N, CA, C and O atoms as a GROMACS GRO file, in nm:
protein
  500
    1MET      N    1  -3.140   8.873  10.200
    1MET     CA    2  -3.008   8.831  10.238
    1MET      C    3  -2.970   8.708  10.156
    1MET      O    4  -3.049   8.616  10.140
    2LYS      N    5  -2.848   8.711  10.106
    2LYS     CA    6  -2.800   8.599  10.027
    2LYS      C    7  -2.755   8.486  10.118
    2LYS      O    8  -2.705   8.511  10.228
    3GLN      N    9  -2.771   8.368  10.074
    3GLN     CA   10  -2.727   8.250  10.149
    3GLN      C   11  -2.617   8.180  10.071
    3GLN      O   12  -2.614   8.181   9.948
    4ILE      N   13  -2.530   8.119  10.143
    4ILE     CA   14  -2.424   8.042  10.081
    4ILE      C   15  -2.447   7.897  10.116
    4ILE      O   16  -2.468   7.861  10.232
    5HIS      N   17  -2.443   7.814  10.016
    5HIS     CA   18  -2.458   7.670  10.037
    5HIS      C   19  -2.326   7.604  10.005
    5HIS      O   20  -2.262   7.633   9.904
    6LEU      N   21  -2.287   7.515  10.093
    6LEU     CA   22  -2.161   7.445  10.075
    6LEU      C   23  -2.189   7.296  10.086
    6LEU      O   24  -2.251   7.250  10.182
    7THR      N   25  -2.144   7.223   9.990
    7THR     CA   26  -2.161   7.079   9.992
    7THR      C   27  -2.023   7.014   9.993
    7THR      O   28  -1.937   7.047   9.911
    8ILE      N   29  -2.004   6.922  10.086
    8ILE     CA   30  -1.877   6.851  10.095
    8ILE      C   31  -1.907   6.703  10.078
    8ILE      O   32  -1.992   6.646  10.147
    9SER      N   33  -1.835   6.643   9.986
    9SER     CA   34  -1.857   6.501   9.961
    9SER      C   35  -1.796   6.419  10.075
    9SER      O   36  -1.711   6.468  10.149
   10LYS      N   37  -1.841   6.297  10.086
   10LYS     CA   38  -1.787   6.208  10.190
   10LYS      C   39  -1.637   6.189  10.172
   10LYS      O   40  -1.562   6.183  10.269
   11THR      N   41  -1.594   6.180  10.048
   11THR     CA   42  -1.451   6.163  10.019
   11THR      C   43  -1.372   6.283  10.067
   11THR      O   44  -1.268   6.268  10.131
   12GLU      N   45  -1.420   6.402  10.038
   12GLU     CA   46  -1.352   6.524  10.082
   12GLU      C   47  -1.354   6.537  10.234
   12GLU      O   48  -1.256   6.582  10.293
   13LEU      N   49  -1.463   6.497  10.296
   13LEU     CA   50  -1.472   6.503  10.441
   13LEU      C   51  -1.370   6.407  10.505
   13LEU      O   52  -1.308   6.441  10.605
   14LYS      N   53  -1.354   6.289  10.448
   14LYS     CA   54  -1.255   6.194  10.498
   14LYS      C   55  -1.114   6.251  10.486
   14LYS      O   56  -1.033   6.237  10.578
   15LYS      N   57  -1.084   6.315  10.372
   15LYS     CA   58  -0.952   6.377  10.353
   15LYS      C   59  -0.930   6.487  10.457
   15LYS      O   60  -0.822   6.499  10.513
   16PHE      N   61  -1.033   6.566  10.480
   16PHE     CA   62  -1.023   6.674  10.577
   16PHE      C   63  -0.995   6.618  10.717
   16PHE      O   64  -0.906   6.667  10.787
   17ARG      N   65  -1.070   6.516  10.757
   17ARG     CA   66  -1.050   6.455  10.889
   17ARG      C   67  -0.909   6.398  10.903
   17ARG      O   68  -0.845   6.412  11.007
   18LYS      N   69  -0.861   6.333  10.796
   18LYS     CA   70  -0.726   6.277  10.798
   18LYS      C   71  -0.623   6.388  10.816
   18LYS      O   72  -0.527   6.373  10.891
   19GLY      N   73  -0.642   6.499  10.746
   19GLY     CA   74  -0.552   6.614  10.760
   19GLY      C   75  -0.552   6.671  10.900
   19GLY      O   76  -0.446   6.706  10.953
   20VAL      N   77  -0.670   6.680  10.960
   20VAL     CA   78  -0.680   6.731  11.098
   20VAL      C   79  -0.610   6.635  11.194
   20VAL      O   80  -0.539   6.678  11.284
   21ASP      N   81  -0.631   6.505  11.175
   21ASP     CA   82  -0.566   6.406  11.260
   21ASP      C   83  -0.414   6.413  11.248
   21ASP      O   84  -0.344   6.409  11.349
   22LEU      N   85  -0.362   6.424  11.125
   22LEU     CA   86  -0.217   6.435  11.106
   22LEU      C   87  -0.163   6.562  11.168
   22LEU      O   88  -0.055   6.562  11.228
   23PHE      N   89  -0.236   6.670  11.154
   23PHE     CA   90  -0.194   6.796  11.217
   23PHE      C   91  -0.185   6.779  11.368
   23PHE      O   92  -0.089   6.823  11.430
   24GLY      N   93  -0.285   6.714  11.425
   24GLY     CA   94  -0.285   6.690  11.570
   24GLY      C   95  -0.168   6.603  11.613
   24GLY      O   96  -0.105   6.629  11.716
   25LEU      N   97  -0.139   6.500  11.535
   25LEU     CA   98  -0.026   6.413  11.567
   25LEU      C   99   0.106   6.489  11.560
   25LEU      O  100   0.193   6.471  11.645
   26ASN      N  101   0.121   6.573  11.458
   26ASN     CA  102   0.244   6.651  11.444
   26ASN      C  103   0.260   6.750  11.559
   26ASN      O  104   0.371   6.768  11.609
   27VAL      N  105   0.152   6.814  11.600
   27VAL     CA  106   0.159   6.908  11.712
   27VAL      C  107   0.194   6.833  11.841
   27VAL      O  108   0.276   6.880  11.920
   28ALA      N  109   0.133   6.719  11.860
   28ALA     CA  110   0.161   6.640  11.980
   28ALA      C  111   0.307   6.595  11.982
   28ALA      O  112   0.374   6.603  12.086
   29LYS      N  113   0.356   6.548  11.869
   29LYS     CA  114   0.495   6.502  11.861
   29LYS      C  115   0.590   6.618  11.888
   29LYS      O  116   0.686   6.604  11.964
   30LYS      N  117   0.565   6.732  11.826
   30LYS     CA  118   0.650   6.850  11.844
   30LYS      C  119   0.649   6.894  11.990
   30LYS      O  120   0.753   6.932  12.045
   31THR      N  121   0.533   6.890  12.054
   31THR     CA  122   0.521   6.930  12.194
   31THR      C  123   0.602   6.838  12.283
   31THR      O  124   0.674   6.884  12.372
   32LYS      N  125   0.592   6.708  12.262
   32LYS     CA  126   0.667   6.611  12.343
   32LYS      C  127   0.818   6.630  12.327
   32LYS      O  128   0.892   6.625  12.425
   33ILE      N  129   0.862   6.651  12.205
   33ILE     CA  130   1.005   6.672  12.179
   33ILE      C  131   1.052   6.801  12.246
   33ILE      O  132   1.159   6.805  12.306
   34ALA      N  133   0.972   6.906  12.234
   34ALA     CA  134   1.008   7.035  12.295
   34ALA      C  135   1.014   7.024  12.447
   34ALA      O  136   1.103   7.082  12.510
   35LEU      N  137   0.922   6.951  12.507
   35LEU     CA  138   0.923   6.934  12.652
   35LEU      C  139   1.045   6.854  12.698
   35LEU      O  140   1.108   6.889  12.799
   36ALA      N  141   1.078   6.749  12.626
   36ALA     CA  142   1.196   6.669  12.663
   36ALA      C  143   1.323   6.754  12.650
   36ALA      O  144   1.410   6.747  12.736
   37SER      N  145   1.333   6.832  12.544
   37SER     CA  146   1.449   6.920  12.526
   37SER      C  147   1.456   7.025  12.636
   37SER      O  148   1.564   7.058  12.685
   38ALA      N  149   1.340   7.076  12.675
   38ALA     CA  150   1.334   7.177  12.782
   38ALA      C  151   1.377   7.115  12.915
   38ALA      O  152   1.449   7.179  12.992
   39GLY      N  153   1.335   6.993  12.942
   39GLY     CA  154   1.376   6.926  13.065
   39GLY      C  155   1.526   6.907  13.071
   39GLY      O  156   1.589   6.931  13.174
   40LEU      N  157   1.583   6.864  12.961
   40LEU     CA  158   1.728   6.845  12.954
   40LEU      C  159   1.801   6.977  12.973
   40LEU      O  160   1.901   6.983  13.044
   41GLU      N  161   1.752   7.081  12.911
   41GLU     CA  162   1.812   7.215  12.925
   41GLU      C  163   1.803   7.264  13.070
   41GLU      O  164   1.900   7.316  13.124
   42GLY      N  165   1.687   7.246  13.131
   42GLY     CA  166   1.668   7.289  13.270
   42GLY      C  167   1.763   7.217  13.365
   42GLY      O  168   1.823   7.279  13.453
   43GLU      N  169   1.775   7.087  13.347
   43GLU     CA  170   1.868   7.010  13.432
   43GLU      C  171   2.011   7.055  13.409
   43GLU      O  172   2.086   7.072  13.505
   44SER      N  173   2.048   7.075  13.286
   44SER     CA  174   2.185   7.114  13.253
   44SER      C  175   2.222   7.248  13.316
   44SER      O  176   2.330   7.263  13.374
   45VAL      N  177   2.134   7.346  13.303
   45VAL     CA  178   2.160   7.478  13.360
   45VAL      C  179   2.163   7.471  13.513
   45VAL      O  180   2.251   7.529  13.577
   46ALA      N  181   2.068   7.401  13.572
   46ALA     CA  182   2.065   7.389  13.718
   46ALA      C  183   2.194   7.321  13.768
   46ALA      O  184   2.250   7.361  13.870
   47ARG      N  185   2.239   7.221  13.696
   47ARG     CA  186   2.361   7.151  13.735
   47ARG      C  187   2.482   7.244  13.726
   47ARG      O  188   2.566   7.246  13.816
   48LYS      N  189   2.491   7.320  13.616
   48LYS     CA  190   2.604   7.413  13.599
   48LYS      C  191   2.603   7.521  13.706
   48LYS      O  192   2.709   7.564  13.752
   49LYS      N  193   2.484   7.566  13.745
   49LYS     CA  194   2.472   7.676  13.841
   49LYS      C  195   2.469   7.630  13.987
   49LYS      O  196   2.470   7.713  14.078
   50SER      N  197   2.465   7.498  14.010
   50SER     CA  198   2.462   7.447  14.148
   50SER      C  199   2.590   7.484  14.221
   50SER      O  200   2.700   7.455  14.173
   51PRO      N  201   2.577   7.548  14.338
   51PRO     CA  202   2.697   7.578  14.414
   51PRO      C  203   2.758   7.450  14.470
   51PRO      O  204   2.686   7.356  14.505
   52VAL      N  205   2.889   7.448  14.476
   52VAL     CA  206   2.960   7.331  14.529
   52VAL      C  207   3.038   7.374  14.651
   52VAL      O  208   3.116   7.470  14.647
   53GLY      N  209   3.016   7.302  14.760
   53GLY     CA  210   3.089   7.332  14.883
   53GLY      C  211   3.235   7.292  14.872
   53GLY      O  212   3.271   7.202  14.795
   54THR      N  213   3.318   7.359  14.948
   54THR     CA  214   3.461   7.327  14.953
   54THR      C  215   3.495   7.290  15.097
   54THR      O  216   3.417   7.318  15.188
   55PRO      N  217   3.609   7.228  15.120
   55PRO     CA  218   3.648   7.198  15.258
   55PRO      C  219   3.651   7.324  15.345
   55PRO      O  220   3.618   7.320  15.464
   56GLU      N  221   3.692   7.437  15.284
   56GLU     CA  222   3.699   7.562  15.360
   56GLU      C  223   3.560   7.613  15.396
   56GLU      O  224   3.537   7.659  15.508
   57SER      N  225   3.466   7.607  15.301
   57SER     CA  226   3.334   7.663  15.325
   57SER      C  227   3.249   7.575  15.418
   57SER      O  228   3.163   7.625  15.490
   58THR      N  229   3.274   7.446  15.417
   58THR     CA  230   3.194   7.355  15.500
   58THR      C  231   3.258   7.327  15.635
   58THR      O  232   3.190   7.287  15.730
   59GLY      N  233   3.387   7.348  15.644
   59GLY     CA  234   3.457   7.316  15.768
   59GLY      C  235   3.481   7.167  15.784
   59GLY      O  236   3.521   7.122  15.892
   60ILE      N  237   3.458   7.091  15.680
   60ILE     CA  238   3.477   6.946  15.685
   60ILE      C  239   3.604   6.911  15.606
   60ILE      O  240   3.612   6.933  15.485
   61ARG      N  241   3.700   6.859  15.676
   61ARG     CA  242   3.827   6.824  15.611
   61ARG      C  243   3.805   6.710  15.512
   61ARG      O  244   3.742   6.610  15.543
   62GLY      N  245   3.860   6.728  15.390
   62GLY     CA  246   3.849   6.624  15.288
   62GLY      C  247   3.714   6.622  15.216
   62GLY      O  248   3.687   6.530  15.139
   63TYR      N  249   3.629   6.721  15.241
   63TYR     CA  250   3.496   6.726  15.178
   63TYR      C  251   3.512   6.754  15.029
   63TYR      O  252   3.574   6.853  14.991
   64ALA      N  253   3.456   6.670  14.945
   64ALA     CA  254   3.470   6.687  14.800
   64ALA      C  255   3.358   6.772  14.741
   64ALA      O  256   3.379   6.838  14.640
   65GLY      N  257   3.239   6.771  14.801
   65GLY     CA  258   3.127   6.850  14.750
   65GLY      C  259   3.067   6.790  14.625
   65GLY      O  260   3.108   6.682  14.580
   66GLY      N  261   2.970   6.859  14.569
   66GLY     CA  262   2.909   6.817  14.444
   66GLY      C  263   2.780   6.738  14.458
   66GLY      O  264   2.722   6.700  14.357
   67ASN      N  265   2.732   6.712  14.580
   67ASN     CA  266   2.609   6.636  14.597
   67ASN      C  267   2.490   6.711  14.538
   67ASN      O  268   2.403   6.650  14.474
   68LEU      N  269   2.484   6.841  14.559
   68LEU     CA  270   2.375   6.922  14.506
   68LEU      C  271   2.374   6.916  14.354
   68LEU      O  272   2.269   6.900  14.291
   69LYS      N  273   2.491   6.928  14.296
   69LYS     CA  274   2.507   6.923  14.150
   69LYS      C  275   2.465   6.786  14.096
   69LYS      O  276   2.396   6.778  13.994
   70ALA      N  277   2.506   6.681  14.163
   70ALA     CA  278   2.477   6.545  14.118
   70ALA      C  279   2.331   6.506  14.138
   70ALA      O  280   2.285   6.408  14.078
   71SER      N  281   2.258   6.579  14.220
   71SER     CA  282   2.120   6.544  14.252
   71SER      C  283   2.018   6.604  14.156
   71SER      O  284   1.898   6.578  14.168
   72ASN      N  285   2.063   6.684  14.060
   72ASN     CA  286   1.972   6.743  13.961
   72ASN      C  287   1.930   6.637  13.860
   72ASN      O  288   2.009   6.549  13.825
   73GLY      N  289   1.806   6.645  13.813
   73GLY     CA  290   1.758   6.552  13.712
   73GLY      C  291   1.630   6.602  13.648
   73GLY      O  292   1.578   6.707  13.684
   74TRP      N  293   1.581   6.527  13.553
   74TRP     CA  294   1.453   6.559  13.488
   74TRP      C  295   1.390   6.429  13.440
   74TRP      O  296   1.458   6.328  13.421
   75ARG      N  297   1.258   6.434  13.420
   75ARG     CA  298   1.186   6.319  13.366
   75ARG      C  299   1.057   6.371  13.301
   75ARG      O  300   1.002   6.475  13.339
   76THR      N  301   1.011   6.295  13.203
   76THR     CA  302   0.882   6.330  13.142
   76THR      C  303   0.771   6.274  13.229
   76THR      O  304   0.787   6.171  13.294
   77ILE      N  305   0.660   6.342  13.228
   77ILE     CA  306   0.541   6.298  13.301
   77ILE      C  307   0.420   6.315  13.209
   77ILE      O  308   0.433   6.372  13.100
   78LEU      N  309   0.306   6.268  13.250
   78LEU     CA  310   0.181   6.281  13.174
   78LEU      C  311   0.194   6.228  13.031
   78LEU      O  312   0.152   6.294  12.936
   79ASN      N  313   0.252   6.109  13.019
   79ASN     CA  314   0.271   6.046  12.888
   79ASN      C  315   0.349   6.134  12.790
   79ASN      O  316   0.320   6.135  12.670
   80GLY      N  317   0.445   6.207  12.841
   80GLY     CA  318   0.528   6.291  12.756
   80GLY      C  319   0.477   6.432  12.738
   80GLY      O  320   0.545   6.514  12.676
   81PHE      N  321   0.359   6.462  12.790
   81PHE     CA  322   0.303   6.597  12.776
   81PHE      C  323   0.334   6.686  12.895
   81PHE      O  324   0.269   6.789  12.916
   82GLY      N  325   0.432   6.647  12.972
   82GLY     CA  326   0.478   6.728  13.084
   82GLY      C  327   0.621   6.691  13.115
   82GLY      O  328   0.669   6.585  13.074
   83VAL      N  329   0.688   6.778  13.186
   83VAL     CA  330   0.826   6.752  13.224
   83VAL      C  331   0.845   6.798  13.368
   83VAL      O  332   0.788   6.899  13.411
   84GLU      N  333   0.925   6.725  13.442
   84GLU     CA  334   0.954   6.759  13.580
   84GLU      C  335   1.106   6.771  13.595
   84GLU      O  336   1.180   6.679  13.561
   85ILE      N  337   1.148   6.884  13.645
   85ILE     CA  338   1.289   6.907  13.674
   85ILE      C  339   1.301   6.903  13.826
   85ILE      O  340   1.218   6.962  13.896
   86PHE      N  341   1.402   6.835  13.877
   86PHE     CA  342   1.407   6.817  14.022
   86PHE      C  343   1.551   6.817  14.072
   86PHE      O  344   1.645   6.805  13.994
   87ASP      N  345   1.565   6.831  14.201
   87ASP     CA  346   1.692   6.812  14.271
   87ASP      C  347   1.659   6.732  14.396
   87ASP      O  348   1.582   6.778  14.480
   88ASN      N  349   1.716   6.614  14.408
   88ASN     CA  350   1.684   6.523  14.517
   88ASN      C  351   1.756   6.554  14.648
   88ASN      O  352   1.725   6.492  14.749
   89ALA      N  353   1.850   6.646  14.648
   89ALA     CA  354   1.919   6.678  14.773
   89ALA      C  355   1.820   6.739  14.871
   89ALA      O  356   1.742   6.827  14.835
   90GLU      N  357   1.822   6.692  14.995
   90GLU     CA  358   1.727   6.738  15.097
   90GLU      C  359   1.735   6.889  15.119
   90GLU      O  360   1.634   6.952  15.154
   91TYR      N  361   1.850   6.947  15.100
   91TYR     CA  362   1.872   7.088  15.130
   91TYR      C  363   1.865   7.178  15.007
   91TYR      O  364   1.894   7.298  15.017
   92ALA      N  365   1.828   7.124  14.891
   92ALA     CA  366   1.828   7.201  14.766
   92ALA      C  367   1.741   7.326  14.776
   92ALA      O  368   1.782   7.433  14.730
   93GLN      N  369   1.624   7.316  14.834
   93GLN     CA  370   1.535   7.432  14.844
   93GLN      C  371   1.596   7.541  14.931
   93GLN      O  372   1.579   7.660  14.902
   94TYR      N  373   1.665   7.502  15.037
   94TYR     CA  374   1.727   7.602  15.125
   94TYR      C  375   1.839   7.677  15.054
   94TYR      O  376   1.855   7.798  15.071
   95VAL      N  377   1.915   7.604  14.973
   95VAL     CA  378   2.022   7.669  14.897
   95VAL      C  379   1.961   7.761  14.791
   95VAL      O  380   2.005   7.874  14.774
   96ASN      N  381   1.860   7.712  14.721
   96ASN     CA  382   1.798   7.790  14.613
   96ASN      C  383   1.727   7.914  14.667
   96ASN      O  384   1.745   8.023  14.613
   97ASP      N  385   1.648   7.898  14.772
   97ASP     CA  386   1.565   8.008  14.824
   97ASP      C  387   1.632   8.089  14.934
   97ASP      O  388   1.590   8.201  14.962
   98GLY      N  389   1.735   8.033  14.995
   98GLY     CA  390   1.801   8.100  15.106
   98GLY      C  391   1.727   8.076  15.238
   98GLY      O  392   1.616   8.022  15.240
   99THR      N  393   1.791   8.115  15.346
   99THR     CA  394   1.732   8.104  15.479
   99THR      C  395   1.759   8.234  15.553
   99THR      O  396   1.817   8.328  15.496
  100SER      N  397   1.719   8.241  15.677
  100SER     CA  398   1.745   8.362  15.755
  100SER      C  399   1.895   8.380  15.780
  100SER      O  400   1.940   8.490  15.813
  101ARG      N  401   1.972   8.273  15.765
  101ARG     CA  402   2.116   8.279  15.790
  101ARG      C  403   2.201   8.268  15.663
  101ARG      O  404   2.324   8.278  15.669
  102MET      N  405   2.135   8.248  15.549
  102MET     CA  406   2.210   8.227  15.426
  102MET      C  407   2.137   8.293  15.310
  102MET      O  408   2.015   8.278  15.296
  103LYS      N  409   2.210   8.365  15.226
  103LYS     CA  410   2.146   8.427  15.110
  103LYS      C  411   2.107   8.321  15.007
  103LYS      O  412   2.166   8.213  15.001
  104ALA      N  413   2.008   8.354  14.929
  104ALA     CA  414   1.961   8.262  14.825
  104ALA      C  415   2.065   8.249  14.715
  104ALA      O  416   2.130   8.346  14.677
  105ARG      N  417   2.079   8.129  14.664
  105ARG     CA  418   2.163   8.103  14.546
  105ARG      C  419   2.074   8.027  14.448
  105ARG      O  420   2.076   7.904  14.443
  106PRO      N  421   1.996   8.101  14.369
  106PRO     CA  422   1.887   8.041  14.289
  106PRO      C  423   1.932   7.959  14.168
  106PRO      O  424   1.896   7.990  14.054
  107PHE      N  425   2.010   7.856  14.192
  107PHE     CA  426   2.056   7.769  14.084
  107PHE      C  427   1.940   7.697  14.017
  107PHE      O  428   1.937   7.683  13.895
  108PHE      N  429   1.844   7.653  14.097
  108PHE     CA  430   1.732   7.576  14.043
  108PHE      C  431   1.637   7.666  13.964
  108PHE      O  432   1.585   7.627  13.860
  109GLN      N  433   1.614   7.786  14.014
  109GLN     CA  434   1.529   7.882  13.944
  109GLN      C  435   1.587   7.915  13.806
  109GLN      O  436   1.513   7.930  13.709
  110LYS      N  437   1.719   7.926  13.798
  110LYS     CA  438   1.784   7.953  13.669
  110LYS      C  439   1.763   7.836  13.573
  110LYS      O  440   1.741   7.857  13.454
  111GLY      N  441   1.768   7.715  13.625
  111GLY     CA  442   1.741   7.598  13.541
  111GLY      C  443   1.597   7.595  13.493
  111GLY      O  444   1.570   7.564  13.377
  112PHE      N  445   1.505   7.628  13.582
  112PHE     CA  446   1.363   7.632  13.545
  112PHE      C  447   1.340   7.738  13.437
  112PHE      O  448   1.272   7.711  13.337
  113ASN      N  449   1.396   7.856  13.456
  113ASN     CA  450   1.379   7.964  13.358
  113ASN      C  451   1.437   7.925  13.222
  113ASN      O  452   1.379   7.956  13.118
  114ALA      N  453   1.551   7.856  13.223
  114ALA     CA  454   1.611   7.810  13.097
  114ALA      C  455   1.520   7.709  13.028
  114ALA      O  456   1.507   7.711  12.905
  115ALA      N  457   1.458   7.622  13.105
  115ALA     CA  458   1.367   7.521  13.048
  115ALA      C  459   1.246   7.587  12.984
  115ALA      O  460   1.205   7.550  12.874
  116VAL      N  461   1.189   7.683  13.052
  116VAL     CA  462   1.072   7.754  12.997
  116VAL      C  463   1.110   7.826  12.868
  116VAL      O  464   1.036   7.821  12.769
  117GLY      N  465   1.224   7.892  12.869
  117GLY     CA  466   1.270   7.963  12.750
  117GLY      C  467   1.293   7.870  12.633
  117GLY      O  468   1.255   7.900  12.520
  118LYS      N  469   1.356   7.756  12.660
  118LYS     CA  470   1.381   7.656  12.554
  118LYS      C  471   1.251   7.604  12.496
  118LYS      O  472   1.238   7.591  12.375
  119PHE      N  473   1.155   7.574  12.581
  119PHE     CA  474   1.025   7.524  12.535
  119PHE      C  475   0.956   7.627  12.445
  119PHE      O  476   0.905   7.593  12.338
  120LYS      N  477   0.955   7.752  12.488
  120LYS     CA  478   0.891   7.857  12.408
  120LYS      C  479   0.959   7.872  12.271
  120LYS      O  480   0.892   7.884  12.168
  121ARG      N  481   1.092   7.872  12.272
  121ARG     CA  482   1.165   7.886  12.144
  121ARG      C  483   1.134   7.771  12.049
  121ARG      O  484   1.112   7.793  11.930
  122LEU      N  485   1.133   7.650  12.101
  122LEU     CA  486   1.107   7.535  12.016
  122LEU      C  487   0.964   7.532  11.964
  122LEU      O  488   0.941   7.490  11.850
  123MET      N  489   0.869   7.574  12.042
  123MET     CA  490   0.730   7.574  11.997
  123MET      C  491   0.704   7.685  11.895
  123MET      O  492   0.613   7.674  11.813
  124ARG      N  493   0.782   7.792  11.900
  124ARG     CA  494   0.766   7.900  11.801
  124ARG      C  495   0.823   7.861  11.665
  124ARG      O  496   0.776   7.909  11.562
  125SER      N  497   0.925   7.774  11.666
  125SER     CA  498   0.992   7.742  11.538
  125SER      C  499   0.912   7.642  11.456
  125SER      O  500   0.954   7.604  11.347
   0.00000   0.00000   0.00000
């Protein structure tokens, strides 16, 4: 059986390590940017899809609505290697998932799906 011998000089090894480190930094930077963009996209879609109550639908005279829409947000977590999309309204989950008395209006799920799609597209490019 033939054997292959490979010799790498210290100089070449240093260049290789530097290249690997730069590659890692570029991947990390790209990932953080993609996650931040995905968070922004998710919040934007959730906000656009958030149902808004009207005085007629709520039975409250002079009700302006929009609290659910205004409560959407996003933030980076894990030193930029994660993103959290949220809605601070106490009733957001009930509106999104529905209840026994109300059909689901999955505004938040649509925002989440948009964020995942955006992240995948950016990481592929």
